[in-house]
TINUSE-885236 format. One record per residue (C-alpha): y, z, x; residue in one letter. Coordinates in Angstrom, 2 decimals, always signed. Example, Ala and Ser with C-alpha at 12.3 -4.5 7.8 and 13.67 -1.06 7.14 Angstrom:
2
- -4.50|+7.80|+12.30|a
- -1.06|+7.14|+13.67|s
//
This chain:
381
- +0.00|+0.00|+0.00|m
- +3.35|-1.00|+1.36|t
- +5.87|+1.82|+1.53|a
- +9.20|+0.95|-0.02|h
- +12.30|+1.94|+1.88|k
- +14.62|+4.18|-0.02|q
- +17.67|+2.11|-0.90|q
- +21.07|+3.47|+0.01|r
- +23.17|+4.05|-3.13|p
- +25.79|+1.39|-3.62|t
- +29.45|+2.31|-3.47|l
- +29.91|+1.60|-7.16|l
- +27.08|+3.95|-8.11|s
- +28.89|+6.82|-6.37|q
- +32.37|+6.33|-7.80|l
- +32.12|+8.57|-10.85|s
- +30.79|+11.43|-8.71|e
- +33.53|+10.92|-6.13|l
- +36.26|+10.89|-8.76|a
- +35.19|+14.32|-9.99|s
- +34.93|+15.82|-6.50|r
- +37.74|+18.28|-5.67|p
- +40.45|+16.79|-3.46|d
- +41.28|+19.25|-0.72|e
- +42.45|+18.45|+2.78|t
- +42.79|+21.23|+5.35|k
- +43.26|+23.77|+2.59|g
- +46.04|+21.96|+0.78|r
- +45.65|+21.54|-2.95|r
- +44.95|+18.17|-4.49|g
- +45.63|+15.92|-1.52|m
- +44.15|+12.43|-1.53|l
- +44.89|+11.53|+2.10|p
- +45.73|+7.96|+3.02|s
- +43.42|+6.08|+5.41|p
- +46.58|+4.79|+7.12|l
- +48.61|+6.60|+9.74|r
- +52.35|+6.17|+9.32|y
- +55.38|+7.17|+11.40|p
- +57.37|+9.57|+9.26|g
- +54.45|+9.98|+6.85|g
- +55.39|+11.68|+3.59|k
- +52.46|+13.98|+2.91|l
- +54.82|+16.96|+3.31|w
- +56.87|+15.68|+0.35|l
- +54.08|+15.68|-2.23|v
- +54.53|+19.32|-3.23|d
- +58.27|+18.93|-3.57|y
- +58.14|+15.78|-5.72|i
- +55.51|+17.43|-7.89|e
- +57.96|+20.32|-8.30|h
- +60.71|+17.84|-9.24|v
- +58.44|+16.34|-11.93|l
- +57.66|+19.82|-13.27|e
- +61.33|+20.88|-13.35|v
- +62.14|+17.73|-15.34|n
- +59.06|+18.03|-17.60|a
- +57.86|+14.58|-16.54|l
- +54.39|+13.05|-16.36|r
- +55.15|+9.39|-15.67|p
- +52.96|+6.73|-17.23|s
- +53.70|+4.59|-14.16|l
- +54.64|+5.99|-10.73|f
- +55.75|+3.21|-8.39|v
- +56.25|+3.07|-4.61|e
- +58.19|-0.14|-3.85|p
- +57.83|+0.60|-0.09|f
- +54.21|+1.70|-0.23|a
- +53.22|+1.99|+3.43|g
- +50.68|+4.82|+3.60|g
- +51.34|+5.65|-0.09|a
- +50.62|+9.37|+0.47|s
- +52.89|+10.57|-2.34|v
- +51.52|+8.28|-5.06|a
- +47.90|+8.89|-4.05|l
- +48.18|+12.68|-4.05|s
- +50.11|+12.86|-7.32|l
- +47.39|+10.70|-8.84|l
- +44.72|+13.06|-7.49|a
- +46.57|+16.02|-9.02|r
- +46.81|+14.19|-12.35|d
- +50.60|+14.50|-12.28|r
- +50.96|+10.79|-13.09|v
- +48.93|+8.55|-15.37|e
- +48.89|+5.47|-13.14|s
- +50.45|+4.15|-9.94|i
- +51.84|+0.83|-8.72|g
- +52.14|-0.09|-5.03|l
- +54.43|-2.74|-3.55|v
- +54.80|-3.69|+0.11|d
- +56.41|-6.63|+1.85|r
- +54.01|-6.46|+4.80|d
- +51.09|-8.86|+4.11|p
- +48.68|-6.63|+6.06|l
- +49.59|-3.47|+4.14|v
- +49.53|-5.18|+0.75|a
- +46.14|-6.77|+1.49|a
- +44.77|-3.41|+2.59|f
- +45.64|-1.64|-0.65|w
- +44.48|-4.59|-2.74|d
- +41.11|-4.48|-0.98|t
- +40.77|-0.69|-1.19|v
- +41.12|-0.78|-4.98|f
- +39.43|-4.09|-5.76|h
- +36.98|-4.85|-2.94|d
- +36.16|-1.48|-1.38|a
- +32.45|-2.05|-0.85|e
- +33.15|-4.94|+1.53|w
- +35.77|-2.91|+3.43|l
- +33.47|+0.08|+3.77|v
- +30.76|-2.10|+5.30|e
- +33.25|-3.53|+7.81|q
- +34.32|-0.03|+8.86|i
- +30.67|+0.88|+9.46|r
- +30.00|-2.14|+11.68|t
- +33.24|-3.33|+13.30|v
- +33.44|-3.17|+17.10|d
- +36.53|-1.14|+18.02|v
- +37.47|-2.84|+21.26|t
- +40.58|-3.93|+23.12|l
- +39.49|-7.55|+22.72|e
- +39.45|-7.26|+18.93|r
- +42.82|-5.46|+19.05|w
- +44.33|-8.44|+20.92|h
- +42.77|-10.85|+18.43|g
- +44.36|-9.14|+15.44|y
- +47.67|-8.83|+17.30|k
- +47.76|-12.55|+18.04|a
- +48.05|-13.79|+14.43|a
- +47.96|-12.64|+10.83|i
- +44.61|-13.69|+9.28|p
- +44.74|-16.18|+6.40|d
- +42.01|-14.42|+4.44|d
- +42.97|-11.40|+2.30|r
- +39.88|-9.44|+3.35|r
- +40.53|-10.04|+7.03|e
- +44.18|-9.04|+6.62|r
- +43.02|-5.76|+5.09|a
- +40.66|-5.06|+7.97|l
- +43.33|-6.08|+10.50|a
- +45.76|-3.63|+8.90|c
- +43.38|-0.69|+9.13|l
- +42.15|-1.66|+12.60|f
- +45.62|-2.04|+14.13|l
- +46.97|+1.01|+12.34|n
- +44.14|+3.14|+13.68|r
- +44.08|+1.72|+17.23|t
- +47.80|+1.28|+17.97|s
- +50.20|+3.89|+19.25|y
- +51.19|+6.22|+16.38|s
- +49.83|+3.74|+13.83|g
- +52.79|+1.38|+14.33|i
- +52.12|-2.26|+13.40|l
- +55.03|-3.95|+15.19|t
- +54.37|-6.67|+17.76|r
- +55.73|-4.62|+20.65|r
- +53.49|-1.59|+20.05|t
- +50.58|-1.20|+22.43|g
- +47.02|+0.07|+21.95|p
- +45.98|+3.70|+22.14|i
- +44.87|+4.35|+25.70|g
- +47.04|+1.56|+27.09|g
- +46.14|-1.96|+28.14|q
- +44.10|-0.66|+31.07|a
- +42.28|+1.91|+28.90|q
- +42.58|+4.50|+31.64|t
- +43.75|+7.32|+29.36|s
- +41.37|+10.14|+28.50|r
- +41.78|+8.87|+24.91|y
- +39.97|+5.60|+24.21|a
- +41.15|+2.95|+21.77|i
- +38.71|+4.20|+19.10|d
- +39.77|+7.86|+19.21|c
- +41.65|+7.53|+15.89|r
- +38.98|+5.45|+14.16|f
- +36.69|+8.10|+12.59|p
- +34.38|+5.86|+10.58|r
- +32.94|+8.55|+8.33|g
- +36.34|+9.99|+7.44|t
- +37.83|+6.58|+6.72|l
- +34.89|+5.58|+4.53|i
- +35.10|+8.81|+2.54|e
- +38.84|+8.36|+1.97|r
- +38.43|+4.77|+0.81|i
- +35.57|+5.69|-1.52|e
- +37.67|+8.44|-3.10|r
- +40.51|+5.99|-3.62|l
- +38.25|+3.28|-5.03|a
- +36.97|+5.80|-7.59|a
- +40.47|+5.79|-9.10|r
- +40.96|+2.02|-9.20|a
- +41.21|+2.06|-12.99|d
- +44.44|+4.06|-12.67|r
- +46.12|+1.60|-10.29|v
- +48.31|-0.63|-12.43|a
- +49.06|-3.15|-9.69|f
- +49.21|-3.81|-5.95|v
- +51.83|-6.41|-5.01|l
- +52.66|-8.25|-1.80|h
- +56.35|-8.43|-2.63|n
- +59.76|-7.27|-1.55|s
- +61.19|-4.17|-3.19|w
- +63.46|-6.42|-5.30|e
- +60.48|-8.36|-6.61|e
- +58.65|-5.10|-7.24|g
- +61.49|-3.77|-9.41|l
- +61.63|-7.07|-11.24|a
- +57.89|-6.90|-11.93|h
- +58.19|-3.41|-13.40|v
- +61.16|-4.54|-15.47|s
- +59.02|-7.34|-16.89|s
- +56.47|-4.76|-18.08|l
- +58.98|-2.63|-19.98|i
- +58.94|-3.05|-23.76|n
- +56.40|-5.89|-23.53|t
- +52.70|-6.11|-24.19|g
- +50.46|-3.87|-26.25|a
- +51.24|-0.64|-24.36|n
- +55.03|-0.91|-24.77|k
- +55.95|+0.78|-21.49|l
- +59.44|+2.29|-21.76|a
- +61.99|+2.96|-19.02|s
- +61.54|+6.70|-19.52|k
- +57.83|+6.31|-18.70|d
- +58.52|+4.90|-15.20|v
- +59.28|+6.90|-12.06|f
- +59.99|+5.41|-8.63|y
- +59.50|+7.08|-5.27|y
- +61.54|+5.08|-2.78|i
- +61.06|+5.55|+0.94|d
- +62.95|+2.80|+2.81|p
- +63.04|+2.22|+6.56|p
- +65.25|+4.83|+8.19|f
- +68.58|+3.88|+9.72|f
- +67.63|+5.18|+13.17|r
- +65.11|+3.36|+15.41|k
- +63.71|+1.42|+12.45|a
- +63.28|-1.80|+14.46|e
- +60.89|+0.06|+16.78|r
- +58.78|+1.45|+13.97|l
- +58.53|-1.15|+11.20|y
- +57.70|-4.82|+11.11|t
- +60.05|-5.25|+8.15|y
- +62.96|-2.95|+8.89|y
- +66.41|-2.84|+7.27|f
- +69.74|-3.99|+8.63|r
- +72.98|-2.48|+7.29|d
- +73.31|-5.16|+4.62|a
- +69.78|-4.39|+3.38|d
- +70.60|-0.71|+2.98|h
- +73.73|-1.59|+1.00|r
- +71.87|-4.08|-1.19|r
- +69.26|-1.46|-2.01|l
- +71.91|+1.06|-3.04|r
- +73.80|-1.49|-5.10|d
- +70.65|-2.56|-6.91|s
- +69.94|+1.03|-7.90|l
- +73.33|+1.78|-9.38|i
- +72.81|+1.89|-13.09|g
- +69.02|+1.64|-12.87|l
- +67.71|+3.19|-16.06|e
- +64.33|+4.26|-14.73|e
- +64.23|+7.61|-12.90|r
- +63.75|+7.70|-9.15|w
- +63.80|+9.86|-6.04|v
- +64.75|+8.52|-2.62|l
- +64.06|+9.94|+0.85|s
- +66.04|+8.97|+3.96|y
- +66.90|+10.28|+7.37|d
- +69.87|+12.66|+7.00|a
- +72.47|+10.86|+9.07|c
- +76.13|+9.93|+8.65|d
- +75.18|+6.41|+7.53|d
- +73.20|+7.73|+4.57|v
- +75.86|+10.28|+3.67|e
- +78.55|+7.59|+3.65|d
- +76.43|+5.03|+1.81|l
- +75.32|+7.40|-0.95|y
- +78.50|+9.41|-1.37|r
- +78.95|+10.02|-5.10|g
- +75.49|+8.67|-5.92|v
- +73.01|+10.78|-7.87|g
- +71.95|+14.31|-6.85|n
- +71.31|+15.22|-3.20|k
- +69.73|+17.85|-1.04|l
- +68.85|+17.91|+2.64|y
- +65.80|+19.43|+4.26|f
- +65.08|+20.70|+7.72|d
- +61.51|+19.73|+8.58|l
- +59.49|+21.09|+11.49|p
- +57.72|+18.37|+13.45|y
- +56.20|+17.81|+16.85|s
- +57.11|+15.34|+19.56|t
- +55.17|+14.42|+22.65|a
- +56.91|+14.12|+25.99|r
- +54.65|+13.53|+28.99|a
- +51.78|+15.32|+27.21|r
- +53.90|+18.41|+26.53|a
- +54.27|+19.22|+22.84|e
- +57.72|+20.22|+21.63|r
- +58.63|+21.61|+18.21|r
- +61.91|+20.46|+16.66|e
- +63.67|+20.39|+13.31|l
- +64.58|+17.09|+11.73|k
- +66.88|+16.75|+8.73|a
- +65.88|+14.50|+5.86|e
- +67.84|+13.57|+2.76|a
- +66.55|+13.60|-0.81|i
- +68.64|+11.69|-3.37|i
- +67.75|+11.24|-7.03|t
- +68.75|+9.40|-10.17|h
- +71.56|+11.27|-11.92|q
- +69.21|+12.24|-14.76|a
- +66.71|+13.92|-12.40|v
- +67.43|+17.59|-11.73|a
- +66.58|+18.98|-8.30|l
- +65.29|+22.51|-7.70|p
- +68.08|+24.89|-6.64|p
- +69.73|+24.20|-3.30|d
- +68.61|+26.66|-0.64|g
- +65.32|+27.41|-2.41|q
- +62.47|+27.64|+0.04|k
- +59.33|+25.90|-1.13|h
- +56.44|+28.38|-1.14|p
- +53.73|+25.84|-0.27|d
- +55.43|+24.19|+2.71|i
- +56.02|+26.65|+5.59|p
- +59.34|+26.04|+7.29|g
- +60.61|+23.62|+4.64|l
- +64.12|+24.76|+3.78|q
- +66.68|+22.86|+1.74|s
- +70.23|+22.68|+3.10|v
- +73.39|+21.26|+1.60|r
- +74.32|+18.59|+4.11|r
- +73.50|+17.36|+7.61|p
- +75.02|+19.42|+10.40|a
- +77.09|+16.44|+11.53|s
- +79.03|+16.40|+8.25|r
- +80.41|+19.94|+7.95|q
- +83.62|+18.59|+6.44|d
- +81.84|+17.16|+3.38|d
- +81.56|+18.74|-0.04|s
- +79.30|+21.79|-0.02|a
- +77.61|+21.08|-3.35|v
- +75.22|+18.35|-4.46|p
- +77.05|+15.43|-6.05|v
- +76.26|+14.38|-9.63|v
- +77.46|+10.93|-10.67|n
- +76.51|+8.04|-12.92|a
- +75.28|+5.95|-10.02|a
- +71.78|+5.46|-8.56|s
- +69.74|+4.82|-5.34|a
- +66.46|+3.72|-3.77|m
- +64.57|+3.05|-0.38|g
- +61.38|+2.21|+2.03|q
- +59.82|+3.83|+5.10|r
- +61.00|+6.57|+7.53|p
- +60.77|+6.75|+11.27|a
- +60.76|+8.90|+14.38|e
- +57.80|+11.15|+13.68|q
- +55.72|+9.42|+16.31|s
- +53.48|+12.42|+16.88|a
- +52.68|+12.73|+13.18|s
- +49.45|+11.43|+11.74|v
- +48.68|+11.56|+7.99|d
- +51.60|+13.95|+7.62|g
- +50.09|+16.58|+9.92|a
- +51.61|+17.84|+13.14|e
- +49.43|+17.01|+16.09|s
- +49.36|+16.90|+19.86|r
- +49.72|+13.36|+21.16|t
- +49.32|+12.02|+24.66|d
- +51.46|+9.36|+26.29|a
- +49.26|+6.63|+24.82|h
- +49.55|+7.83|+21.24|g
- +46.21|+9.49|+20.51|c
- +45.88|+12.98|+19.14|s
- +43.17|+15.51|+19.64|g
- +43.02|+15.91|+15.86|a
- +40.51|+13.97|+13.80|t
- +42.55|+12.92|+10.76|s
//
């Protein structure tokens, strides 16, 4: 009698079990961590935006990130059941293809993660040209994100371990196959709550959402939509993002948001440029965030200020209130460089919106970590 090999369960057969599994990451409640590493990752902001939704008694039918990137905020709010569905938009063809494949073709991607050779040769191949095939773009995105310094996808960014691979950290040190597979399977289990994934600019993303309002059988209303906007920062953006903003792009984003009916919250680096651009727009607070930087393999702890600006109809928790779940997160009224400005948050009938922060080059998946000169951390996230 021939013995039959026990077949490995298919990905689809495991999805319902995965969806019901508790989502906890390093002790933090309800996190659904992104498979992607991102400079300036926004995992720290999940608790605060959840608090904003609670203060405003909101449970959006559609929560949209027009600058998706690692999408940490949308994913974790979905895991916590604070939003009914999410929509992701990104201009980068690699990032958009990755999220499209995670939610609509995960079984193929999981198999590639199990079998792909993580080598410098493959890194150079993906760096040389953007693949034509959507599946290959998705794999290229994850591969380059996990094997390049600090997860940065720009042309000028080198591989972890350097071109000579002489570092004690090899190119595959941030490619934990089992962890990545588990994260993707957890995400795929929630595919039915992903309204759309678009390879579009933020303008096209807003236009798409507008086309859904008051149309179709579900009759989505403006009050049912909430945007989280995380544009490229003003400072050092060209070093961190393939599609960064110039001054005119920042102004166009602000102008497009003035009068936007749907509610939104925007995060930016707290610098004079942002303060000047968004003076008199919405409600604002500033946060001091602890983060780590690596200088010649010596870790250094610093505080970085970040701005939170919202639609005028979105109330923020009281200024100066320390968030109980985020140690060291303290709201402040304005960046230190602008002591002459008004000491209270501004409320006005205007609006704002954005894409993807910078400068947190030692941060991976929102966690502080020790990073060597070639961009690999001793952590395993």
